[in-house]
C-alpha positions, 0 to 999 in steps of 0.5 A: 208226200208233195202237200198239196196247194191252197187255192186262196195260197197261189200267187199270180203267176210268174211273167206278171208278177211286177219287182218291189221297185218303185217303178213310174208309169213310164217305167213300168209300161217299157217294162210291161211292153219289152217283156210281152215283145211288142210295140206301144201301138199293139198295144192302144189296139189291143186295149182300144184307148188312144195311140197318143196316151199310151205314147205319152204314157212311155215318154213320162208325160202322162202322169195321170189316167183316167180309171176306165183308160188305166183297166183296160192298158192294164188288161192288155199290158196284163197286169194288175189295176193297181199297178199303173196308179201305184207308179202313176203316185211315184211318178206324181211325186218324182214330178213334185220331188217329194216322197209319196206319203209325208208325215208331220213329226209333230202328230207323231205319237211318242 
C-alpha cells in the first residue's frame, strides 16, 4: 500500500529546481531561458522589465537588481526570487575574486 505524501513535504516540480551549483545571474537567466525555450525579449515582455535589463543580466554586466525587478524577473522565469539574489551574490563574489563569505580565523571559537 503506497504511503500518502504529507503536503508540507512535497517539493517543487522537478523542472523548476535549480541545481546545487552556484550560478551567476547571467548563467541562471541563460539556463532558464534555454529550458523554457524562449528568448530574452519574451521574458522582458512577460515580466514587464525593460529589455536592456534582461540583456545586461544575460551578458554579465548587471551585478545588482532592485527587489521589484528581481521579483518580476523571477516570476517570468518561474523560479524563486531568492535564486536571483543568490546568483547576484555569486556574481559579486566572482567580480571581487573573493569568497561570498569571509571568516577571520582569529575570531573563530576553539
